[in-house]
Legacy VTK file of the C-alpha trace (Angstrom):
# vtk DataFile Version 3.0
C-alpha trace
ASCII
DATASET POLYDATA
POINTS 446 float
10.455 55.066 30.709
12.902 52.767 28.928
16.426 52.396 30.322
17.846 54.395 27.370
15.721 57.413 28.339
16.890 57.137 31.925
20.514 57.290 30.835
19.737 60.227 28.550
18.281 62.182 31.519
21.411 61.568 33.540
23.480 62.864 30.627
21.524 66.097 30.499
22.131 66.729 34.216
25.805 65.987 33.886
26.022 68.314 30.888
24.545 71.213 32.810
26.947 70.558 35.648
30.001 70.676 33.411
29.150 73.923 31.612
28.401 75.953 34.805
31.825 76.477 36.458
30.807 79.938 37.791
28.242 78.511 40.271
29.079 78.633 43.936
30.546 75.697 45.761
27.379 74.808 47.652
25.306 74.625 44.500
28.025 72.718 42.735
28.251 70.215 45.566
24.483 69.853 45.659
24.333 69.206 41.962
27.173 66.739 42.086
25.481 64.919 44.939
22.268 64.808 42.951
24.070 63.287 40.002
25.868 60.732 42.172
22.692 59.740 43.995
20.791 59.658 40.696
23.481 57.501 39.128
23.404 55.043 42.020
19.618 54.996 41.886
19.669 54.434 38.158
21.969 51.469 38.637
19.660 49.980 41.248
16.563 50.574 39.147
18.281 49.283 36.022
19.129 46.076 37.877
15.509 45.711 39.019
14.306 46.315 35.479
16.667 43.671 34.118
15.384 41.185 36.664
11.787 41.987 35.686
12.664 41.630 32.006
14.139 38.151 32.581
11.031 37.129 34.518
8.777 38.523 31.784
10.695 36.573 29.134
10.407 33.320 31.080
6.689 33.856 31.671
6.105 34.673 28.001
8.024 31.590 26.819
5.856 29.419 29.053
2.663 31.140 27.891
3.491 30.669 24.200
4.221 26.977 24.707
0.809 26.585 26.316
-0.834 28.516 23.497
0.751 26.270 20.856
-1.320 23.339 22.112
-4.592 25.103 21.378
-3.872 27.801 18.805
-5.299 25.815 15.893
-8.750 25.757 17.500
-8.788 29.121 19.340
-10.502 32.184 17.927
-8.461 35.394 17.864
-10.256 36.591 20.988
-9.664 33.297 22.794
-6.001 33.334 21.851
-5.604 36.849 23.267
-7.484 36.063 26.472
-5.571 32.849 27.063
-2.236 34.541 26.341
-2.961 37.111 29.066
-4.100 34.416 31.473
-1.036 32.222 30.939
1.349 35.175 31.180
-0.101 36.584 34.405
-0.128 33.128 35.991
3.658 32.989 35.616
4.667 36.655 35.917
4.271 37.841 39.485
6.246 41.037 40.108
4.627 43.254 42.786
4.298 46.861 41.692
4.757 46.116 37.985
2.043 47.762 35.905
0.746 48.068 32.358
1.366 44.424 31.550
0.327 43.619 27.983
0.798 40.667 25.649
0.045 40.370 21.933
0.039 36.885 20.331
-0.051 36.324 16.555
-0.789 32.833 15.177
0.018 31.974 11.541
0.042 28.734 9.511
2.123 29.710 6.484
5.098 27.361 6.171
4.110 25.547 9.335
2.256 26.684 12.437
3.797 29.522 14.435
3.009 31.836 17.341
4.936 35.065 17.786
4.088 36.927 20.996
5.350 40.200 22.429
4.862 41.405 26.000
5.571 44.651 27.848
5.492 45.812 31.465
6.306 48.995 33.401
8.711 48.703 36.359
8.408 51.659 38.808
11.667 53.348 39.824
12.763 54.383 43.286
15.783 56.667 43.572
15.876 57.425 39.835
12.530 59.142 40.202
14.423 62.256 41.358
15.501 62.580 37.723
11.925 62.451 36.533
12.162 58.808 35.500
9.131 57.234 37.173
9.097 53.867 35.392
11.173 51.715 33.070
9.480 49.786 30.276
10.705 46.224 29.703
9.678 43.977 26.843
10.052 40.387 25.629
9.406 38.433 22.454
8.854 34.699 22.115
8.339 32.470 19.075
7.231 28.844 18.907
7.156 26.979 15.596
5.710 23.553 15.008
4.192 21.577 12.214
6.929 22.577 9.756
7.216 18.953 8.717
4.842 16.904 6.624
4.220 13.193 6.502
3.710 10.945 3.473
2.907 7.299 4.044
2.554 4.475 1.508
0.660 1.407 2.761
1.720 -1.686 0.782
-0.745 -4.389 1.774
-0.796 -8.102 0.987
-4.120 -9.125 -0.556
-3.062 -12.632 -1.613
-5.159 -15.773 -1.169
-3.500 -16.834 2.075
-4.736 -13.641 3.754
-8.181 -15.283 3.815
-6.942 -17.658 6.520
-7.030 -17.138 10.301
-8.911 -13.835 10.079
-5.947 -11.983 8.621
-7.705 -9.917 5.974
-10.382 -8.649 8.366
-7.727 -7.832 10.979
-5.732 -5.978 8.321
-8.798 -3.982 7.331
-9.507 -3.010 10.933
-5.868 -2.152 11.596
-5.550 -0.067 8.444
-8.724 1.915 9.126
-7.542 2.590 12.680
-4.186 3.743 11.330
-5.899 6.087 8.889
-7.870 7.575 11.783
-4.637 8.163 13.715
-2.944 9.833 10.783
-5.968 11.998 10.053
-6.026 13.145 13.687
-2.330 14.067 13.520
-2.925 16.506 10.656
-3.751 20.106 11.542
-4.404 21.119 7.955
-5.239 19.268 4.749
-1.985 18.215 3.138
-0.057 17.855 6.398
-0.416 14.082 6.029
-0.842 12.223 2.750
-1.424 8.467 2.459
-1.338 6.092 -0.508
-2.642 2.515 -0.470
-1.216 -0.201 -2.720
-2.873 -3.635 -2.389
-0.694 -6.251 -4.078
-0.810 -9.892 -5.172
1.301 -11.095 -8.089
0.311 -7.847 -9.811
-0.927 -4.430 -8.766
-4.137 -2.870 -10.057
-3.405 0.644 -11.315
-6.974 1.336 -12.423
-8.763 0.024 -15.488
-9.787 3.576 -16.404
-6.153 4.235 -17.335
-6.344 2.041 -20.432
-5.462 4.995 -22.674
-2.372 5.983 -20.653
0.939 6.115 -22.507
2.836 4.426 -19.661
1.267 1.028 -20.405
2.905 -1.659 -22.543
0.204 -3.685 -24.314
2.488 -6.203 -26.034
1.834 -9.214 -23.795
-1.796 -8.295 -23.164
-2.589 -8.039 -26.875
-1.041 -11.455 -27.425
-3.092 -13.077 -24.678
-6.405 -11.306 -25.198
-8.020 -11.397 -28.623
-9.378 -13.655 -31.326
-8.170 -15.305 -34.529
-9.811 -14.929 -37.903
-10.128 -18.724 -37.789
-11.885 -20.128 -34.740
-9.577 -23.167 -34.914
-6.795 -21.143 -33.278
-7.124 -19.713 -29.790
-3.672 -18.239 -29.324
-1.881 -15.481 -31.199
1.139 -17.641 -31.966
-0.943 -20.452 -33.464
-3.080 -17.986 -35.365
-0.115 -16.195 -36.910
1.652 -19.472 -37.667
-1.409 -20.538 -39.621
-1.224 -17.271 -41.567
-4.464 -16.057 -40.043
-5.225 -12.665 -38.529
-5.101 -12.080 -34.795
-7.231 -9.204 -33.490
-6.493 -7.973 -29.968
-9.411 -7.293 -27.666
-10.464 -3.732 -26.967
-8.224 -2.247 -24.267
-11.285 -0.996 -22.424
-11.856 -4.621 -21.333
-8.591 -4.617 -19.363
-9.081 -5.144 -15.618
-6.326 -2.735 -14.559
-3.561 -5.112 -13.501
0.110 -4.583 -14.379
3.115 -6.839 -13.901
6.740 -5.996 -13.063
8.509 -3.551 -15.369
11.409 -4.826 -17.471
12.137 -7.253 -20.261
9.513 -9.696 -21.471
11.516 -12.819 -20.672
13.745 -11.601 -17.820
14.494 -8.438 -15.807
16.314 -5.833 -17.898
19.835 -4.728 -17.054
18.571 -1.305 -15.930
16.477 -2.982 -13.207
13.379 -0.897 -13.831
11.374 -3.277 -11.640
13.444 -2.112 -8.649
13.487 1.668 -9.136
11.191 4.627 -9.821
12.592 5.843 -13.119
9.702 7.561 -14.882
8.080 5.564 -17.710
9.148 6.700 -21.178
7.575 5.700 -24.475
11.070 5.587 -25.967
12.233 2.882 -23.532
9.806 -0.015 -23.546
11.244 -1.614 -20.403
10.180 1.426 -18.348
6.506 0.914 -19.224
4.077 -1.080 -17.108
3.029 -4.303 -18.877
-0.731 -4.778 -18.811
-1.947 -8.199 -17.722
-5.471 -9.602 -17.443
-4.639 -11.288 -14.143
-7.679 -13.196 -12.895
-6.865 -12.393 -9.246
-6.443 -8.661 -9.839
-6.789 -6.899 -6.435
-8.547 -3.657 -5.527
-7.131 -0.665 -7.406
-4.291 1.250 -5.755
-4.838 4.842 -4.627
-2.133 7.489 -4.882
-1.272 10.032 -2.200
-4.437 11.552 -0.796
-6.111 12.982 2.291
-9.509 11.751 1.120
-9.950 9.620 4.213
-13.429 8.391 3.285
-12.262 7.074 -0.096
-9.283 5.373 1.498
-11.568 3.669 4.004
-13.832 2.505 1.179
-10.814 1.024 -0.620
-9.759 -0.868 2.488
-13.286 -2.244 2.921
-13.168 -3.522 -0.674
-9.944 -5.472 -0.275
-10.408 -9.193 -0.933
-7.813 -11.997 -0.704
-6.850 -13.881 -3.877
-3.790 -14.754 -5.975
-0.066 -15.342 -5.488
2.535 -13.297 -3.618
4.914 -10.777 -5.178
5.968 -8.354 -2.446
8.480 -6.726 -4.795
5.916 -5.191 -7.144
3.936 -3.872 -4.184
7.055 -2.150 -2.856
8.004 -0.737 -6.256
4.542 0.745 -6.813
4.335 1.945 -3.200
7.615 3.790 -3.692
6.426 5.313 -6.962
3.254 6.506 -5.241
5.494 8.715 -3.075
7.597 10.089 -5.903
5.029 10.250 -8.687
5.249 8.813 -12.171
3.279 6.319 -14.234
-0.091 5.760 -12.563
0.641 8.194 -9.709
0.778 11.946 -9.340
2.553 13.007 -6.164
1.751 16.522 -4.882
4.714 18.893 -5.156
6.759 19.376 -1.996
6.724 22.845 -0.432
10.218 24.168 0.332
8.868 25.687 3.568
8.458 22.202 5.023
10.548 19.138 5.694
9.072 15.797 4.627
9.146 12.375 6.261
8.378 9.631 3.757
7.340 6.212 5.024
6.501 2.830 3.468
4.723 0.173 5.529
4.791 -3.294 3.960
2.577 -5.996 5.465
2.624 -9.550 4.142
1.704 -12.978 5.441
3.765 -15.147 3.150
6.859 -15.802 1.156
7.227 -14.690 -2.444
5.754 -17.238 -4.869
5.419 -15.636 -8.319
6.330 -12.548 -10.311
6.374 -11.749 -14.026
9.330 -14.041 -14.727
9.878 -16.432 -11.805
8.015 -18.873 -9.611
10.878 -19.605 -7.201
11.280 -17.612 -4.013
15.031 -17.048 -4.299
14.792 -15.279 -7.668
11.928 -13.044 -6.573
13.660 -12.265 -3.271
16.754 -11.164 -5.175
14.682 -8.597 -7.076
13.071 -7.372 -3.867
16.431 -7.024 -2.126
17.462 -4.514 -4.788
14.193 -2.608 -4.399
14.547 -2.389 -0.612
18.124 -1.144 -0.876
17.101 1.515 -3.375
14.197 2.665 -1.204
16.385 3.105 1.856
19.112 4.815 -0.162
16.470 7.339 -1.232
15.960 8.334 2.410
12.590 6.636 2.825
11.841 4.868 6.108
10.689 1.298 5.500
8.609 -0.708 7.979
8.072 -4.424 7.300
5.441 -6.545 9.033
5.395 -10.329 8.658
2.266 -12.179 9.779
2.910 -15.878 10.340
-0.112 -17.813 11.563
1.094 -21.090 10.045
4.555 -21.328 11.573
6.443 -19.749 8.681
9.820 -18.724 10.137
11.118 -15.189 10.337
11.858 -13.847 6.863
15.467 -12.720 6.613
14.452 -10.750 3.523
11.887 -8.693 5.438
14.320 -8.200 8.308
16.930 -6.837 5.920
14.389 -4.705 4.079
13.348 -2.829 7.211
15.197 0.442 7.855
16.394 -0.931 11.194
15.531 -3.706 13.630
12.869 -1.583 15.346
11.010 -1.306 12.031
10.564 -5.081 11.561
7.643 -6.907 13.205
7.095 -10.665 13.306
3.511 -11.519 14.251
2.068 -14.948 15.000
-1.640 -14.078 15.157
-4.026 -11.906 13.191
-4.974 -9.985 16.331
-1.440 -8.604 16.569
-1.897 -6.735 13.285
-4.220 -4.217 14.941
-1.868 -3.554 17.873
1.180 -3.331 15.599
-0.397 -0.836 13.225
-1.539 1.178 16.238
2.029 1.305 17.565
3.367 2.340 14.165
0.645 4.978 13.907
1.616 6.394 17.290
5.269 6.578 16.226
4.364 8.333 12.996
2.020 10.775 14.746
4.719 11.637 17.293
7.252 12.065 14.500
4.937 14.515 12.771
3.991 16.515 15.886
7.581 16.684 17.194
8.698 18.494 14.068
LINES 1 447
446 0 1 2 3 4 5 6 7 8 9 10 11 12 13 14 15 16 17 18 19 20 21 22 23 24 25 26 27 28 29 30 31 32 33 34 35 36 37 38 39 40 41 42 43 44 45 46 47 48 49 50 51 52 53 54 55 56 57 58 59 60 61 62 63 64 65 66 67 68 69 70 71 72 73 74 75 76 77 78 79 80 81 82 83 84 85 86 87 88 89 90 91 92 93 94 95 96 97 98 99 100 101 102 103 104 105 106 107 108 109 110 111 112 113 114 115 116 117 118 119 120 121 122 123 124 125 126 127 128 129 130 131 132 133 134 135 136 137 138 139 140 141 142 143 144 145 146 147 148 149 150 151 152 153 154 155 156 157 158 159 160 161 162 163 164 165 166 167 168 169 170 171 172 173 174 175 176 177 178 179 180 181 182 183 184 185 186 187 188 189 190 191 192 193 194 195 196 197 198 199 200 201 202 203 204 205 206 207 208 209 210 211 212 213 214 215 216 217 218 219 220 221 222 223 224 225 226 227 228 229 230 231 232 233 234 235 236 237 238 239 240 241 242 243 244 245 246 247 248 249 250 251 252 253 254 255 256 257 258 259 260 261 262 263 264 265 266 267 268 269 270 271 272 273 274 275 276 277 278 279 280 281 282 283 284 285 286 287 288 289 290 291 292 293 294 295 296 297 298 299 300 301 302 303 304 305 306 307 308 309 310 311 312 313 314 315 316 317 318 319 320 321 322 323 324 325 326 327 328 329 330 331 332 333 334 335 336 337 338 339 340 341 342 343 344 345 346 347 348 349 350 351 352 353 354 355 356 357 358 359 360 361 362 363 364 365 366 367 368 369 370 371 372 373 374 375 376 377 378 379 380 381 382 383 384 385 386 387 388 389 390 391 392 393 394 395 396 397 398 399 400 401 402 403 404 405 406 407 408 409 410 411 412 413 414 415 416 417 418 419 420 421 422 423 424 425 426 427 428 429 430 431 432 433 434 435 436 437 438 439 440 441 442 443 444 445
């Protein structure tokens, strides 16, 4: 019987005692003694029941924590059996009977177990009132996995990565990292990854040649033919009053250069932010370029682990270094826009967004500059904007040729623990493994 029922029984006895003043003294005394003894007994039994309830709650809390480690793979029957086993292992109250536990596992808005337990605590003195047992209950809830992880891998594919085994080490490290992230996910969509190989340009996919976020101005000028074979450039052809015919856009290899003005970065700094491309603002569009060292095509956020692995296997080193465009496109892969479609965020979850930039060299060329200082200045703006957007930025510098620590990459990292300076290709694998462990722990802890 619950404690409330016990108190109700006492009330009934007391009520009968009050409304019977005509009874003789002996009966009255006997009744009053019964009530007093019953009241004392109820107090003792109530105290015992409270103690049992606290023990049941503690045992249930422990049981639910244990269940949370296996709930995703347990059948309903296994979950029930294990809940009973864990509870009884921690709840040891002699004489307590009718112990039951009911666990419910759900995955909507994150993983969750809600469990209820009950037990009957036999009474002693209060039994004279017809209250033979007091029912105690407990409820426990454990939530986990209410966060999701989105990671953009911005990977240097420039010519210098061919040296000292760096590209093969990067491929191994990246595939290992993908395996770690896949293992951290309980359900599809818990972890998304994008991969953005970069050189001077980024390949956004040649199949996108009909997209309205591409600016063809420079490409049309550099790829085509003149009505007179004497002229091989558009400017010479037009100056000679001949007709220049641009090549078919379906021959484009997929590479784009930094967004902005044709001759210099625009004042809106579109090369350093993720403002969505607009056909009404030319500087927001991605300028197509037939770059001869065009890398493997970038992949937007996905949990298609096999396709990501295939992309990594296809990476090949060639071309000059422009870390800034890799970062800009990596950031846009997280937010969506232009060549990328980012899955909508579910309000039931919190999201951790991460960019990992790995490079082995200093900046050497972008759309406008071939001096490191000018390119670094653009990248500094991009890094600041990324961090201001609440995205965690890891930077990894691989120096096998004695290149000193890059102050730019140090400053770009979200904090000092997010910057890594490596002096051998072998360290890439260990570093990515350490980052993967941190990210997996971040995901599981939330």
